[in-house]
C-alpha positions as CSV (number, residue, x, y, z in Angstrom):
1,M,10.8,-2.2,26.5
2,L,8.6,-1.6,23.4
3,D,6.3,-3.6,21.9
4,I,6.1,-4.5,18.0
5,T,2.8,-5.3,16.7
6,R,2.2,-7.2,13.7
7,V,-0.7,-7.9,11.3
8,R,-0.7,-11.0,9.4
9,G,-0.7,-11.6,5.6
10,V,-1.9,-14.2,3.4
11,Y,1.6,-15.3,2.7
12,E,3.9,-17.5,5.0
13,G,6.9,-16.1,6.4
14,R,6.1,-12.6,6.8
15,N,3.1,-10.2,7.3
16,A,0.9,-7.5,6.0
17,G,2.0,-4.8,8.3
18,T,4.1,-3.8,11.8
19,K,4.3,-0.9,14.0
20,Y,7.2,0.1,16.4
21,N,8.3,3.0,17.9
22,G,5.1,5.3,16.2
23,F,5.1,4.2,12.8
24,A,3.3,1.7,11.1
25,W,4.9,0.0,7.7
26,A,2.2,-2.2,5.3
27,V,2.5,-3.6,1.8
28,A,-0.7,-5.0,-0.4
29,T,-1.3,-6.3,-3.4
30,D,-4.7,-7.5,-5.2
31,Q,-5.5,-11.0,-4.2
32,S,-7.7,-11.2,-6.7
33,N,-5.9,-11.7,-10.4
34,S,-8.0,-9.4,-11.5
35,P,-6.1,-8.1,-15.8
36,D,-7.2,-4.5,-14.5
37,M,-4.5,-2.5,-13.1
38,Y,-7.6,0.2,-11.9
39,T,-8.8,-2.8,-10.4
40,Q,-5.8,-4.4,-8.8
41,T,-5.0,-0.7,-7.8
42,G,-8.3,-0.4,-6.0
43,N,-8.2,-3.3,-4.3
44,S,-4.4,-3.4,-3.0
45,L,-5.6,0.2,-1.7
46,A,-8.5,-1.1,0.2
47,E,-6.2,-3.7,2.3
48,I,-3.8,-0.6,3.1
49,D,-6.5,0.7,4.6
50,R,-7.5,-2.3,6.4
51,V,-3.6,-3.4,7.7
52,L,-3.5,0.5,8.3
53,E,-6.6,0.7,10.5
54,E,-5.4,-2.5,12.3
55,L,-2.3,-0.7,13.4
56,G,-4.6,2.3,14.7
57,T,-3.7,4.7,12.5
58,D,-4.7,5.4,8.1
59,K,-3.9,7.1,4.7
60,T,-4.2,10.6,6.7
61,R,-0.9,9.9,8.2
62,L,1.5,8.3,5.4
63,I,4.6,9.5,5.0
64,N,6.7,7.5,2.5
65,V,5.4,5.0,-0.4
66,T,6.5,3.2,-2.6
67,V,4.7,1.7,-5.9
68,Y,6.2,-1.3,-7.5
69,V,4.2,-1.0,-11.0
70,S,4.8,-5.0,-13.1
71,K,4.4,-2.2,-16.5
72,I,5.2,1.4,-16.5
73,Q,3.0,1.8,-19.2
74,L,0.0,1.1,-17.0
75,K,0.7,3.7,-15.0
76,D,-1.8,6.2,-15.4
77,E,-4.4,3.7,-14.4
78,M,-2.6,2.8,-11.5
79,E,-2.7,7.0,-11.1
80,R,-6.7,7.0,-11.2
81,A,-7.1,4.9,-9.1
82,W,-4.4,6.4,-6.4
83,L,-6.1,9.9,-6.9
84,E,-9.0,8.8,-6.3
85,W,-8.3,7.1,-2.9
86,I,-5.6,9.4,-1.6
87,G,-8.3,13.0,-1.9
88,D,-7.3,16.5,-2.9
89,D,-5.3,17.7,0.1
90,P,-1.9,18.5,-0.5
91,Q,-1.4,18.4,3.0
92,R,-1.9,14.7,3.2
93,W,-0.1,13.3,0.1
94,P,3.3,11.4,1.6
95,Q,6.7,11.3,-0.8
96,R,5.7,8.4,-3.3
97,A,7.6,7.0,-5.7
98,C,6.4,4.2,-8.8
99,V,9.1,1.5,-9.6
100,E,9.2,-0.9,-12.6
101,A,9.5,-3.9,-11.8
102,P,9.2,-7.9,-12.2
103,L,6.1,-8.6,-10.1
104,N,4.3,-11.9,-9.2
105,K,2.5,-14.3,-12.3
106,Y,-0.9,-11.9,-11.7
107,T,0.2,-9.3,-10.1
108,M,0.2,-6.1,-11.5
109,V,0.7,-3.7,-8.6
110,E,2.5,-3.7,-5.1
111,F,2.5,-0.6,-2.4
112,V,5.0,-0.3,0.3
113,V,4.1,2.4,2.6
114,I,5.0,3.5,5.9
115,A,2.7,5.7,8.2
116,A,2.9,7.5,11.5
117,C,1.0,6.5,14.6
118,P,-1.2,8.7,16.6
């Protein structure tokens, strides 16, 4: 039997990450309620780093990322923070999609990722 590892999140009824059968899933939003997309993106990606580390993997092993933004007009600010975080090695870039979606009151960006585990 394969074990499922879970990383507790801040919201009741759901976790921030899960690991099973060689894969890890994580989700993150910014908890500071910053009014700035760049700041929220950086904070959210730092949380992704934390959750992936707890699951035994990291951003260099990302396979798929879905980014939800509250306003597509702010995508460039998200993209700036993303590029700083992901690095310049195309061999470590995941497949990524960005979608405009209504999000919680102060949330401007949400990341959902899938990574391989070593």
